[in-house]
SELUMDREN-198616 format. One record per residue (C-alpha): residue number from 1; residue in one letter; x, y, z. Coordinates in pm, 1 decimal. Each point is the difference from the previous one (the first is absolute). Example, Ala and Ser with C-alpha at 12.3 -4.5 7.8 and 13.67 -1.06 7.14 Angstrom:
2
  seq  type         X         Y         Z
    1     A    1230.0    -450.0     780.0
    2     S     137.0     344.0     -66.0
//
This chain:
364
  seq  type         X         Y         Z
    1     M    5565.3   -5538.9    1931.3
    2     L    -208.4    -223.4     224.4
    3     L      36.8      36.6     376.5
    4     S      34.5    -297.7     228.1
    5     R    -253.3     -69.7     271.2
    6     T     250.9     128.2     259.4
    7     Q      50.1     327.0    -191.3
    8     L    -378.7      56.1     -36.4
    9     T     -45.6     -46.6     371.8
   10     A     270.8     257.7      73.6
   11     V    -161.9     258.7    -232.4
   12     A    -338.8     -50.1     165.7
   13     L     151.4      51.8     343.7
   14     L     168.1     324.1    -112.3
   15     C    -331.5     136.9    -139.6
   16     A    -179.1     -82.8     323.2
   17     V     265.4     175.6     205.0
   18     A     -14.7     307.4    -225.7
   19     L    -381.0      13.7      17.7
   20     G       1.6     -35.5     375.6
   21     T     259.8     271.7      38.7
   22     G    -213.2     234.1    -220.3
   23     V    -311.0     -67.4     205.3
   24     Y     194.6      61.5     322.7
   25     F     134.8     338.6    -109.8
   26     W    -342.8     104.3    -138.9
   27     K    -167.6     -87.1     328.8
   28     S     266.2     165.2     215.8
   29     S      49.5     323.2    -209.2
   30     P    -215.4     317.4      45.0
   31     K    -323.1       9.3    -202.2
   32     Q      44.9     157.3    -344.4
   33     P    -221.8     298.2     -96.6
   34     A    -271.3     -59.0    -257.2
   35     L      88.8      88.1    -354.7
   36     P    -136.9     340.8    -121.9
   37     S    -300.6      -8.3    -229.5
   38     S     194.9     197.7    -259.3
   39     V     336.0     161.8     -46.2
   40     A    -171.0     339.7      -1.6
   41     S    -121.9     -49.7     357.5
   42     V     351.8      -2.7     143.5
   43     M     191.2     212.2    -252.9
   44     P      86.5     358.4      99.3
   45     K    -239.2     242.0    -168.0
   46     D     272.6     203.0    -168.8
   47     M     153.9    -313.5    -150.9
   48     L    -343.9    -125.8    -109.7
   49     A     -73.5     332.5    -172.5
   50     A     338.0      -2.6    -171.8
   51     M     -51.5    -353.0    -127.7
   52     A    -349.4      85.5    -122.6
   53     E     138.7     293.8    -199.8
   54     A     278.9    -214.6    -146.8
   55     A    -216.4    -303.6     -81.7
   56     P    -174.8     -25.4    -338.1
   57     E    -361.7     110.0      35.7
   58     K    -280.5    -227.9    -103.5
   59     A    -193.3     102.0    -308.6
   60     G    -293.9     227.2      74.0
   61     K     101.4      83.8     357.1
   62     N      53.4     374.3      42.2
   63     Q     243.8      36.4    -287.6
   64     P     -25.4     246.8    -287.5
   65     G    -296.8     -95.1    -213.0
   66     S    -171.9    -191.9     277.6
   67     S    -374.8      34.9      30.7
   68     D     -11.4    -111.8     361.8
   69     P     -62.0     276.5     253.4
   70     V     273.2      62.3     255.7
   71     T     -79.2    -128.9     347.2
   72     G      -8.0     356.3     133.4
   73     S    -288.3     112.8    -223.8
   74     T    -307.0     145.5     168.2
   75     F    -331.2      96.0    -155.6
   76     T    -253.5     257.4     116.6
   77     G    -310.0     117.2    -181.0
   78     N    -330.2     181.9      23.3
   79     G    -203.8    -307.0     -95.3
   80     R     -89.0     165.0    -327.9
   81     D     219.7     154.9    -268.2
   82     K     341.0      20.2     169.0
   83     L     242.8    -267.6     125.3
   84     R     340.5     120.5     119.5
   85     C     302.2    -231.3      -5.1
   86     V     310.6      81.6     208.5
   87     A     299.1    -227.1     -62.8
   88     T     337.1      -8.5     175.6
   89     N     310.7    -153.9    -157.3
   90     S     237.3    -119.5     272.1
   91     G     229.6    -170.9    -251.0
   92     K     288.2     128.0    -211.4
   93     R    -154.7     -45.0    -342.0
   94     L    -269.7     190.3    -183.5
   95     L    -338.4    -148.1      72.6
   96     R    -272.1       1.7    -262.5
   97     I    -353.5     -80.4     109.8
   98     E    -279.7     -69.3    -247.6
   99     L    -349.4      80.2     128.1
  100     K    -246.7    -151.9    -243.8
  101     A    -346.9     109.9    -102.3
  102     G    -247.9    -249.3     140.6
  103     E     185.1     -61.5     326.8
  104     V    -241.4       2.9     291.7
  105     Y      65.4     146.2     344.1
  106     E    -222.9     -34.9     303.0
  107     N     -65.1     119.3     350.6
  108     G    -271.5    -208.1     163.9
  109     K    -312.1      49.8    -212.8
  110     N     167.9     281.5    -191.0
  111     C     134.2    -117.8    -333.5
  112     V     155.5     200.3    -284.3
  113     V     150.0     -90.6    -335.9
  114     I     286.7     178.8    -175.2
  115     L    -130.8     146.8    -326.5
  116     R     329.7     112.1    -146.5
  117     G     328.3    -168.9      81.6
  118     C     343.7     157.6      21.8
  119     N     368.1     -78.5      55.2
  120     L     162.7     139.2     312.9
  121     E     379.4      35.2      25.1
  122     V     160.8      19.9     342.5
  123     P     373.4      85.8      21.4
  124     P     213.4    -184.9     259.1
  125     G     -59.4     122.0     352.7
  126     K    -288.4     222.9    -111.8
  127     T    -376.7      16.0      32.6
  128     A    -235.7      71.9    -288.0
  129     E    -374.5      39.5     -24.2
  130     Q    -265.7     -13.6    -268.0
  131     T    -371.0      81.8       3.3
  132     L    -198.2    -240.6    -213.0
  133     V    -347.3      40.9    -151.4
  134     S    -234.0    -251.7     162.9
  135     A    -370.9     -73.9      26.7
  136     A    -223.5    -160.9     260.4
  137     T    -127.7    -340.9    -106.9
  138     S    -306.1       0.7     224.1
  139     L    -261.2     238.1     133.4
  140     E      84.3    -136.8     344.6
  141     S     347.9     150.7     -18.0
  142     A      10.4     298.5     233.6
  143     A     179.0     318.3     -98.4
  144     G     277.8     116.0     231.2
  145     E     376.1     -10.8      38.6
  146     A     123.2    -346.1     102.4
  147     A     284.7    -248.2     -42.9
  148     F     -44.0    -265.0    -269.8
  149     T     169.1    -332.7     -70.2
  150     K      26.7    -188.8    -325.4
  151     S    -274.4    -256.9     -57.9
  152     T      -9.9    -322.4    -200.5
  153     Q    -350.8      89.1    -117.2
  154     T     -51.7      63.0    -371.7
  155     F    -278.0     149.8    -213.1
  156     P      16.9    -148.8    -352.0
  157     K    -306.8     206.2    -103.0
  158     L     219.8     309.4      19.6
  159     D     262.9    -119.9    -247.9
  160     P    -158.4     168.1    -307.4
  161     L     -36.7     326.6     193.3
  162     L     362.0      -7.6     118.6
  163     R     125.6     -58.4    -354.6
  164     H    -210.9     291.9    -120.5
  165     L     128.7     233.5     271.1
  166     E     357.1     -83.3     -92.3
  167     S     -47.1     159.2    -343.7
  168     H    -249.6     269.0     107.3
  169     P     161.1     214.0     272.4
  170     D    -270.4     265.2     -43.3
  171     V    -266.9    -211.0     174.8
  172     S     -73.5     172.5     330.8
  173     P      30.9    -189.2     331.7
  174     A    -370.5      60.9      70.8
  175     V    -109.1    -153.6    -330.2
  176     A     237.9    -293.9      48.7
  177     Q    -132.4     -51.2     354.3
  178     A    -359.7     -17.5    -120.4
  179     A     100.6    -247.8    -269.6
  180     V     169.7    -220.8     262.7
  181     L    -314.4     -12.2     215.1
  182     A    -220.1     -60.4    -303.7
  183     L     216.2    -295.8    -106.2
  184     V      63.4    -153.0     342.9
  185     E    -330.4      63.8     178.1
  186     N    -237.6     115.7    -274.9
  187     S     -74.1     307.5     213.3
  188     P    -327.8     180.8     -80.0
  189     V     -32.1     355.8    -127.1
  190     E    -100.0     143.6     337.4
  191     I     352.7     -63.3     126.7
  192     F     141.6     243.5    -256.3
  193     A    -273.1     241.2    -111.3
  194     K     -43.4     345.1     148.7
  195     F    -351.2      38.5    -137.4
  196     P    -295.0     -96.0     229.5
  197     Q    -113.2    -359.5     -34.4
  198     L    -359.5     -65.9    -100.3
  199     E    -202.7    -300.3     111.3
  200     R     296.8    -179.4     156.5
  201     Q     -59.7    -271.4     258.0
  202     R     300.2     123.4     193.1
  203     Q     217.2     308.0      -2.8
  204     L     366.8     -89.4      13.1
  205     E     240.8     263.6     125.1
  206     A     361.2     -17.2    -108.1
  207     G     103.9     363.5     -21.2
  208     D     360.1     -55.3    -101.5
  209     F    -108.6    -190.0    -311.8
  210     K    -240.8     268.5    -123.7
  211     M      67.4     160.4    -336.7
  212     A    -156.0     222.0    -264.2
  213     T    -235.9    -158.9    -249.3
  214     A     244.1      76.8    -282.8
  215     D     267.6    -202.8     181.2
  216     L    -243.5    -288.6      40.4
  217     V     -50.0      -7.0    -376.7
  218     T     379.3     -10.9     -32.7
  219     V      -2.2    -306.2     227.9
  220     L    -256.9    -166.3    -228.0
  221     Q     211.6      77.0    -306.7
  222     L     309.0    -142.6     173.8
  223     L    -179.0    -322.1      93.2
  224     R    -119.1     -39.7    -357.4
  225     E     350.9      56.1    -138.7
  226     I     152.9    -271.0     217.4
  227     G    -279.8    -243.8     -81.8
  228     G    -144.1       0.8     351.6
  229     T    -296.5    -223.4      68.1
  230     P    -346.0     163.0      22.8
  231     C     -38.5     177.8     331.9
  232     A    -255.2     185.1     207.9
  233     L     133.4     337.2    -113.0
  234     A     -48.7     -74.8    -368.7
  235     D    -358.9    -112.9      53.8
  236     D    -119.0     284.7     222.4
  237     P    -284.1     197.4    -166.8
  238     Q      29.1     304.7     225.0
  239     L     370.9      37.7     -73.9
  240     K     -78.6       1.7    -371.9
  241     I    -254.4     280.1      15.0
  242     E     203.2     196.9     256.7
  243     A     299.5     -15.8    -232.8
  244     M    -209.6     101.7    -300.6
  245     M    -141.7     294.1     197.1
  246     D     334.4     120.2     143.8
  247     P     164.7     250.3    -239.5
  248     R     349.4    -113.6     109.6
  249     A     -81.1    -365.6     -65.0
  250     H    -240.6      36.0    -293.2
  251     A     240.1     -47.0    -292.5
  252     A     177.4    -296.2     160.9
  253     A    -334.3    -158.2      92.8
  254     M    -127.7      23.5    -357.1
  255     L     318.6    -169.3    -120.4
  256     Y     -11.1    -273.7     263.8
  257     Y    -370.6     -78.9     -37.8
  258     G      14.5      21.2    -380.0
  259     I    -240.9     293.1     -40.7
  260     G      74.7     200.8    -312.4
  261     A     -79.7     370.2     -39.5
  262     E    -293.7     -82.5    -228.6
  263     E    -132.7    -248.1     257.2
  264     E      20.1     223.3     307.1
  265     W    -347.1     152.3     -32.2
  266     G    -145.9    -347.9     -35.6
  267     Y     178.4    -103.0     317.8
  268     W    -154.8     282.9     204.2
  269     K    -342.3     -60.7    -148.3
  270     H      19.7    -369.3      86.7
  271     E     113.2      76.2     358.1
  272     L    -281.0     249.6      45.4
  273     L    -278.2    -222.7    -130.6
  274     D     121.6    -352.5      74.8
  275     G     296.0      33.6     235.1
  276     E      38.5    -109.2     359.4
  277     P    -274.4     165.0     209.0
  278     T     254.1     121.0     258.1
  279     T     212.9     184.9    -258.0
  280     R    -252.4      90.5    -268.3
  281     H     -17.6     362.8     107.7
  282     Y     379.7      22.3     -47.8
  283     A     -69.9      -1.5    -374.0
  284     L    -159.7     341.7      37.0
  285     Y     329.2     133.6     139.1
  286     G     195.9    -165.8    -277.8
  287     I    -223.3     154.0    -266.8
  288     A      38.5     343.2     162.6
  289     R     378.9     -20.6       7.5
  290     F      65.8    -140.1    -344.2
  291     H    -312.3     110.3    -192.6
  292     P     -91.9     333.0     165.2
  293     E    -203.5     128.0    -297.7
  294     V    -224.2    -302.3      25.5
  295     A     -24.7      40.0     377.9
  296     L    -120.8     361.7     -26.0
  297     Q    -298.9    -121.4    -204.6
  298     M     -61.5    -327.9     176.5
  299     M      39.0      66.6     374.4
  300     P    -283.8     252.1      50.9
  301     K    -242.1    -257.8    -144.0
  302     W     123.4    -259.4     250.8
  303     V     -44.2     243.8     288.8
  304     R    -358.2      83.4    -103.9
  305     E    -106.4    -360.0     -61.5
  306     T    -204.5     -85.0     309.7
  307     R     -16.0    -369.4     -90.1
  308     T     378.6     -22.7      29.8
  309     A     150.5    -117.5     331.6
  310     A     112.3     284.3     228.7
  311     I     364.9    -102.5     -14.2
  312     Y      10.9      45.2    -378.0
  313     R    -167.0     342.2      20.6
  314     Q     258.1     113.2     256.6
  315     A     282.2    -148.8    -205.8
  316     A    -121.0     190.7    -305.3
  317     L      32.1     328.0     192.6
  318     G     353.1     -93.5     101.5
  319     A      78.8     -98.0    -356.6
  320     L     -90.6     348.9    -125.3
  321     A     264.3     140.4     235.7
  322     L     256.8    -255.8    -117.1
  323     T     -14.1     143.0    -351.7
  324     H     198.2     302.4     130.7
  325     K    -185.2     199.5    -264.9
  326     A    -131.5     355.7      48.1
  327     E    -313.1    -103.5    -187.2
  328     A     -88.7    -229.2     288.9
  329     E     -30.5     283.8     252.3
  330     P    -332.4     154.8    -120.8
  331     I    -144.8    -350.2     -41.5
  332     L      84.0     -87.2     360.9
  333     R    -140.0     330.7     129.0
  334     A    -324.5     -61.5    -183.2
  335     L     -24.6    -351.5     145.7
  336     Q      81.7     137.8     344.6
  337     Q    -300.3     232.3     -19.2
  338     E    -219.7    -265.4    -157.9
  339     F      57.3    -246.5     282.8
  340     A      25.4     248.9     284.4
  341     Q    -273.8    -185.1     190.0
  342     E     163.9    -346.1     -34.8
  343     A     269.0     -11.2     264.9
  344     T     213.3    -277.8    -145.3
  345     L      16.4     140.5    -352.9
  346     R      47.3     355.4     129.0
  347     E     298.4    -107.9     212.9
  348     S     145.5    -192.2    -291.9
  349     S     -32.4     300.9    -227.9
  350     D     159.8     225.7     264.2
  351     R     303.1    -231.9      25.6
  352     A      21.4     -29.3    -377.2
  353     L       4.0     378.3     -43.5
  354     R     272.4      45.0     262.5
  355     Y     214.6    -265.6    -169.4
  356     L     -56.1     149.5    -346.6
  357     E      92.0     351.3     114.0
  358     A     325.3    -132.1     152.6
  359     N      92.2    -201.3    -311.8
  360     L    -143.1     207.1    -283.6
  361     N     191.8     -66.3    -323.8
  362     R     260.1    -195.4     196.7
  363     P     153.5    -288.1    -198.0
  364     L    -111.6    -344.4     111.2
//
């Protein structure tokens, strides 16, 4: 229905009056408080908690099967092989927390990675804790108890190692730690080896990473199994001969370096005649330990050869003692008398005799 001009004028007047009245009351009434930023900011806490319990929870947020840590989780660790998680469940439902291998936690320069993950269940209103196996990712990480927080940092190079550890629970934390540093930082042998370093430009001290030579060979085997890239450890010539000379590492070293039983004598001969000058005398010790019958015939000739460098003559005396054979005792006594006037050889023979007497017929 169309309105007449008179009717339109009347409607306009009514709207103007209504608008003016609204403006008047708005101006004259007390100022209204600002709206709250959220309902939660003005709702009583007990009501808010009750509504939260009753409301459907979002997927993945602190419900059974969730892998997200509860807000109350805290992490402390020694910066090395242990990271302790303490989680509190303030809700009314069972909380399941998944802590994954490969997660990184940090405290300033200190940085550790979880080597083996686990699932932690926290009943309602309870607190639970779990100690995880971790490893330092850098030589700069200091050892010592400290609080850690989860980091967004990742180390893709460690993925093959983490998969291997998942199916090989027998790998020791120390071996896994060395493998981590070898993969992430390509750390040199002096970081891990207990044996004295020869001809090194620098001597690195990292006492809490030190391990037996046999364990270092285990690290090499582990890196090979996971397809690790070539590293400083694998290429170190002193580590190779130290491992071959160490009775506890010998068998594993032969396997790792591909030296068969029929090839072992050739290895020692090569090291003695053409090996690294700094470790050539080690071959004399290796021959004494693993071929004592040969050593009993060979070493006296090396001691008496005046054209041979002094270090090899002294090493030959020590090698006779390393045979642990009773037959070596009269040979050493004869050499002791023969070189009574040469201080260096006499002292070496004295030490060799004392060692032999203490270890006579003792298994290597």
